[in-house]
DRENKOLKOL-751529 format. One record per residue (C-alpha): residue number from 1; chain; residue in one letter; x, y, z. Coordinates in nm, 3 decimals. Example, Ala and Ser with C-alpha at 12.3 -4.5 7.8 and 13.67 -1.06 7.14 Angstrom:
BEGIN
[rec 1 A a [1.230 -0.450 0.780]]
[rec 2 A s [1.367 -0.106 0.714]]
***
This chain:
BEGIN
[rec 1 A m [6.971 14.708 11.568]]
[rec 2 A n [6.886 15.070 11.501]]
[rec 3 A f [6.616 15.284 11.658]]
[rec 4 A v [6.530 15.652 11.664]]
[rec 5 A d [6.328 15.779 11.957]]
[rec 6 A t [6.135 16.053 11.779]]
[rec 7 A h [5.982 16.203 12.093]]
[rec 8 A a [6.137 16.210 12.439]]
[rec 9 A h [6.145 16.474 12.713]]
[rec 10 A m [6.500 16.408 12.827]]
[rec 11 A t [6.535 16.755 12.979]]
[rec 12 A d [6.233 16.705 13.203]]
[rec 13 A d [6.311 16.741 13.574]]
[rec 14 A s [6.242 16.371 13.636]]
[rec 15 A l [6.512 16.255 13.391]]
[rec 16 A w [6.759 16.542 13.404]]
[rec 17 A p [6.958 16.441 13.718]]
[rec 18 A n [7.057 16.110 13.552]]
[rec 19 A v [7.026 16.207 13.187]]
[rec 20 A d [7.379 16.099 13.093]]
[rec 21 A d [7.313 15.751 13.230]]
[rec 22 A y [6.986 15.723 13.039]]
[rec 23 A l [7.157 15.830 12.717]]
[rec 24 A e [7.431 15.573 12.764]]
[rec 25 A i [7.177 15.298 12.828]]
[rec 26 A a [6.986 15.406 12.518]]
[rec 27 A q [7.293 15.380 12.299]]
[rec 28 A k [7.363 15.030 12.429]]
[rec 29 A a [7.003 14.934 12.341]]
[rec 30 A g [7.053 15.046 11.980]]
[rec 31 A v [6.901 15.394 11.996]]
[rec 32 A r [7.099 15.590 11.736]]
[rec 33 A a [6.921 15.924 11.767]]
[rec 34 A i [6.683 16.100 12.005]]
[rec 35 A i [6.452 16.391 11.926]]
[rec 36 A n [6.426 16.581 12.253]]
[rec 37 A i [6.108 16.783 12.307]]
[rec 38 A n [6.148 17.113 12.492]]
[rec 39 A t [5.840 17.292 12.620]]
[rec 40 A d [5.979 17.584 12.819]]
[rec 41 A v [6.290 17.797 12.856]]
[rec 42 A t [6.459 17.572 13.111]]
[rec 43 A t [6.423 17.252 12.909]]
[rec 44 A l [6.537 17.434 12.595]]
[rec 45 A q [6.857 17.555 12.762]]
[rec 46 A r [6.927 17.204 12.885]]
[rec 47 A g [6.856 17.059 12.541]]
[rec 48 A i [7.096 17.294 12.366]]
[rec 49 A e [7.362 17.201 12.622]]
[rec 50 A l [7.314 16.827 12.556]]
[rec 51 A n [7.319 16.876 12.179]]
[rec 52 A k [7.672 17.016 12.208]]
[rec 53 A k [7.778 16.711 12.405]]
[rec 54 A y [7.606 16.430 12.215]]
[rec 55 A p [7.598 16.423 11.832]]
[rec 56 A f [7.297 16.188 11.832]]
[rec 57 A f [7.086 16.425 12.043]]
[rec 58 A y [6.855 16.669 11.861]]
[rec 59 A n [6.607 16.929 11.981]]
[rec 60 A a [6.255 17.040 11.899]]
[rec 61 A a [6.059 17.303 12.088]]
[rec 62 A a [5.717 17.465 12.118]]
[rec 63 A t [5.457 17.551 12.378]]
[rec 64 A t [5.221 17.258 12.430]]
[rec 65 A p [4.850 17.321 12.372]]
[rec 66 A h [4.798 17.286 12.748]]
[rec 67 A d [5.023 17.585 12.821]]
[rec 68 A t [4.928 17.828 12.545]]
[rec 69 A e [4.731 18.051 12.778]]
[rec 70 A k [5.009 18.073 13.035]]
[rec 71 A w [5.326 18.071 12.824]]
[rec 72 A g [5.227 18.083 12.458]]
[rec 73 A e [5.295 18.447 12.378]]
[rec 74 A k [5.610 18.484 12.587]]
[rec 75 A d [5.779 18.160 12.482]]
[rec 76 A f [5.689 18.169 12.114]]
[rec 77 A f [5.959 18.426 12.045]]
[rec 78 A i [6.217 18.229 12.245]]
[rec 79 A f [6.147 17.915 12.042]]
[rec 80 A e [6.139 18.118 11.721]]
[rec 81 A k [6.486 18.255 11.798]]
[rec 82 A a [6.618 17.905 11.870]]
[rec 83 A a [6.475 17.783 11.540]]
[rec 84 A r [6.629 18.070 11.346]]
[rec 85 A n [6.961 18.000 11.517]]
[rec 86 A k [6.936 17.639 11.390]]
[rec 87 A d [6.924 17.499 11.741]]
[rec 88 A l [6.607 17.307 11.649]]
[rec 89 A i [6.537 17.042 11.387]]
[rec 90 A a [6.158 17.067 11.436]]
[rec 91 A l [5.888 17.276 11.600]]
[rec 92 A g [5.680 17.093 11.857]]
[rec 93 A e [5.504 16.969 12.033]]
[rec 94 A t [5.224 17.203 11.940]]
[rec 95 A g [4.867 17.110 11.856]]
[rec 96 A l [4.522 17.075 12.003]]
[rec 97 A d [4.393 16.902 12.317]]
[rec 98 A y [4.018 16.910 12.374]]
[rec 99 A f [4.025 16.629 12.632]]
[rec 100 A h [4.183 16.853 12.894]]
[rec 101 A h [4.075 17.212 12.941]]
[rec 102 A h [4.398 17.384 13.041]]
[rec 103 A s [4.386 17.648 12.764]]
[rec 104 A p [4.097 17.783 12.553]]
[rec 105 A r [4.046 17.607 12.222]]
[rec 106 A d [4.066 17.925 12.018]]
[rec 107 A l [4.402 18.008 12.173]]
[rec 108 A q [4.535 17.659 12.100]]
[rec 109 A q [4.427 17.702 11.738]]
[rec 110 A f [4.587 18.046 11.718]]
[rec 111 A f [4.929 17.917 11.823]]
[rec 112 A l [4.901 17.607 11.609]]
[rec 113 A r [4.859 17.834 11.306]]
[rec 114 A r [5.157 18.047 11.416]]
[rec 115 A y [5.381 17.743 11.447]]
[rec 116 A f [5.264 17.612 11.110]]
[rec 117 A r [5.353 17.944 10.947]]
[rec 118 A l [5.692 17.962 11.117]]
[rec 119 A a [5.766 17.604 11.017]]
[rec 120 A k [5.687 17.678 10.653]]
[rec 121 A e [5.910 17.985 10.659]]
[rec 122 A l [6.204 17.794 10.807]]
[rec 123 A s [6.139 17.462 10.628]]
[rec 124 A l [6.110 17.269 10.954]]
[rec 125 A p [5.882 16.975 11.036]]
[rec 126 A v [5.609 17.018 11.296]]
[rec 127 A i [5.541 16.772 11.578]]
[rec 128 A i [5.174 16.758 11.672]]
[rec 129 A h [4.992 16.666 11.991]]
[rec 130 A c [4.626 16.591 11.920]]
[rec 131 A r [4.365 16.457 12.157]]
[rec 132 A d [3.992 16.459 12.081]]
[rec 133 A a [4.054 16.732 11.823]]
[rec 134 A f [4.120 16.564 11.489]]
[rec 135 A h [3.842 16.747 11.305]]
[rec 136 A d [3.991 17.088 11.382]]
[rec 137 A l [4.348 16.965 11.333]]
[rec 138 A f [4.271 16.841 10.982]]
[rec 139 A k [4.087 17.163 10.900]]
[rec 140 A i [4.367 17.394 11.019]]
[rec 141 A a [4.642 17.184 10.863]]
[rec 142 A d [4.458 17.180 10.531]]
[rec 143 A e [4.438 17.558 10.545]]
[rec 144 A e [4.790 17.626 10.668]]
[rec 145 A y [5.023 17.332 10.610]]
[rec 146 A i [4.956 17.128 10.298]]
[rec 147 A d [5.246 16.916 10.166]]
[rec 148 A h [5.487 16.994 10.450]]
[rec 149 A p [5.644 16.743 10.692]]
[rec 150 A l [5.428 16.674 10.996]]
[rec 151 A v [5.456 16.417 11.275]]
[rec 152 A l [5.149 16.315 11.470]]
[rec 153 A h [5.308 16.208 11.795]]
[rec 154 A c [5.174 15.940 12.031]]
[rec 155 A f [4.887 15.836 11.804]]
[rec 156 A t [4.583 15.702 11.992]]
[rec 157 A g [4.315 15.762 11.730]]
[rec 158 A t [4.092 15.545 11.515]]
[rec 159 A k [4.154 15.365 11.187]]
[rec 160 A e [3.956 15.639 11.012]]
[rec 161 A e [4.177 15.908 11.165]]
[rec 162 A i [4.501 15.733 11.076]]
[rec 163 A q [4.376 15.694 10.720]]
[rec 164 A e [4.317 16.071 10.709]]
[rec 165 A c [4.673 16.123 10.834]]
[rec 166 A a [4.809 15.886 10.571]]
[rec 167 A k [4.609 16.061 10.299]]
[rec 168 A r [4.791 16.383 10.390]]
[rec 169 A g [5.131 16.213 10.388]]
[rec 170 A w [5.187 16.266 10.759]]
[rec 171 A f [5.425 16.063 10.968]]
[rec 172 A v [5.252 15.888 11.259]]
[rec 173 A s [5.441 15.795 11.574]]
[rec 174 A f [5.344 15.518 11.816]]
[rec 175 A s [5.440 15.519 12.184]]
[rec 176 A g [5.434 15.261 12.461]]
[rec 177 A i [5.055 15.286 12.466]]
[rec 178 A v [5.047 15.049 12.169]]
[rec 179 A t [5.194 14.777 12.396]]
[rec 180 A f [4.920 14.797 12.659]]
[rec 181 A k [4.703 14.486 12.688]]
[rec 182 A k [4.382 14.675 12.615]]
[rec 183 A s [4.522 14.862 12.313]]
[rec 184 A i [4.386 14.607 12.066]]
[rec 185 A e [4.211 14.860 11.842]]
[rec 186 A l [4.516 15.089 11.847]]
[rec 187 A r [4.739 14.805 11.728]]
[rec 188 A e [4.493 14.740 11.446]]
[rec 189 A t [4.539 15.095 11.317]]
[rec 190 A l [4.898 15.004 11.226]]
[rec 191 A h [4.762 14.816 10.926]]
[rec 192 A f [4.615 15.135 10.779]]
[rec 193 A l [4.944 15.328 10.778]]
[rec 194 A p [5.197 15.297 10.494]]
[rec 195 A l [5.526 15.165 10.631]]
[rec 196 A d [5.711 15.469 10.499]]
[rec 197 A r [5.511 15.689 10.740]]
[rec 198 A l [5.577 15.487 11.057]]
[rec 199 A l [5.770 15.635 11.350]]
[rec 200 A i [5.830 15.509 11.705]]
[rec 201 A e [5.875 15.707 12.026]]
[rec 202 A t [5.888 15.669 12.402]]
[rec 203 A d [5.745 16.005 12.515]]
[rec 204 A a [5.985 15.956 12.808]]
[rec 205 A p [5.947 16.001 13.100]]
[rec 206 A y [5.581 15.918 13.035]]
[rec 207 A l [5.398 15.613 12.894]]
[rec 208 A a [5.642 15.333 12.970]]
[rec 209 A p [5.555 15.015 12.775]]
[rec 210 A q [5.362 14.728 12.927]]
[rec 211 A s [5.643 14.547 13.110]]
[rec 212 A h [5.754 14.874 13.274]]
[rec 213 A r [5.411 15.034 13.301]]
[rec 214 A g [5.384 15.287 13.581]]
[rec 215 A k [5.760 15.334 13.599]]
[rec 216 A l [5.979 15.614 13.473]]
[rec 217 A n [6.017 15.575 13.098]]
[rec 218 A h [6.341 15.631 12.906]]
[rec 219 A p [6.458 15.579 12.545]]
[rec 220 A a [6.596 15.225 12.585]]
[rec 221 A y [6.239 15.106 12.638]]
[rec 222 A i [6.162 15.185 12.274]]
[rec 223 A v [6.272 14.830 12.193]]
[rec 224 A e [5.964 14.682 12.359]]
[rec 225 A t [5.736 14.911 12.162]]
[rec 226 A a [5.913 14.813 11.840]]
[rec 227 A e [5.874 14.444 11.930]]
[rec 228 A v [5.497 14.479 11.967]]
[rec 229 A i [5.469 14.670 11.640]]
[rec 230 A a [5.681 14.407 11.464]]
[rec 231 A k [5.460 14.127 11.592]]
[rec 232 A e [5.143 14.307 11.484]]
[rec 233 A l [5.279 14.370 11.133]]
[rec 234 A s [5.443 14.027 11.097]]
[rec 235 A l [5.785 14.183 11.054]]
[rec 236 A s [6.114 14.125 11.232]]
[rec 237 A l [6.230 14.361 11.503]]
[rec 238 A e [6.526 14.456 11.285]]
[rec 239 A e [6.296 14.544 10.995]]
[rec 240 A v [6.073 14.766 11.207]]
[rec 241 A g [6.373 14.939 11.361]]
[rec 242 A m [6.531 15.011 11.024]]
[rec 243 A i [6.204 15.120 10.857]]
[rec 244 A a [6.112 15.361 11.137]]
[rec 245 A s [6.468 15.491 11.166]]
[rec 246 A k [6.494 15.567 10.795]]
[rec 247 A n [6.157 15.740 10.811]]
[rec 248 A a [6.286 15.956 11.096]]
[rec 249 A c [6.593 16.049 10.894]]
[rec 250 A c [6.369 16.146 10.604]]
[rec 251 A c [6.129 16.349 10.817]]
[rec 252 A f [6.379 16.535 11.032]]
[rec 253 A g [6.672 16.554 10.793]]
[rec 254 A l [6.896 16.365 11.032]]
[rec 255 A k [7.248 16.272 10.939]]
[rec 256 A e [7.270 15.916 10.814]]
[rec 257 A v [7.381 15.736 11.128]]
[rec 258 A f [7.281 15.382 11.043]]
[rec 259 A v [7.508 15.108 10.922]]
***
């Protein structure tokens, strides 16, 4: 079986001490590639180090919407340099979060526009975090980022919102949340997304799937998320793994690593 974990924080402090073990376990579980999300200077340095060691390990980077007030201006230029040096295959996660109030909304929007413009210049996909902010996300993306590759990570929206994503040709990624017992409506949104836009992620070390809920998450657990998606869509696990993996290759320009 083949899987791509399109969003994992492998350089987070909670995973870093045993990261080599987690990567080995992931490979044994059929994970053929991991998109590692870096959100500060330390995680970026670690990510670049791992990329040199593991050919299946790729990096993305950006300041999260939560941290734009604290780190946005300073770190933008660090991530820009890494992108220009071709150390990154995507920019993210950037976006908007109106559920939490860690950074002002106007500042989140300002940096989202900056990352969109940088991504267009460098022909890189953008990985988006969006919570309670779809109206503004659609508006800004329509102004800044039409017909460019975008991944909406860890989708938890409505069927109307996923249809708006599909209309724009965005890739939509589902995490372990889709496996939770109460995520009935979220699982139903899968039916409103074209299969060629489907991605799967762990968001490790967060959001472990149902059977591991509350524990430290890592990429091997993507299999359980894929199993739940397969059941919902009446597909085999192998089909879901291959569909989502090929979509990831298309979105991120990954080397063809699947047999």
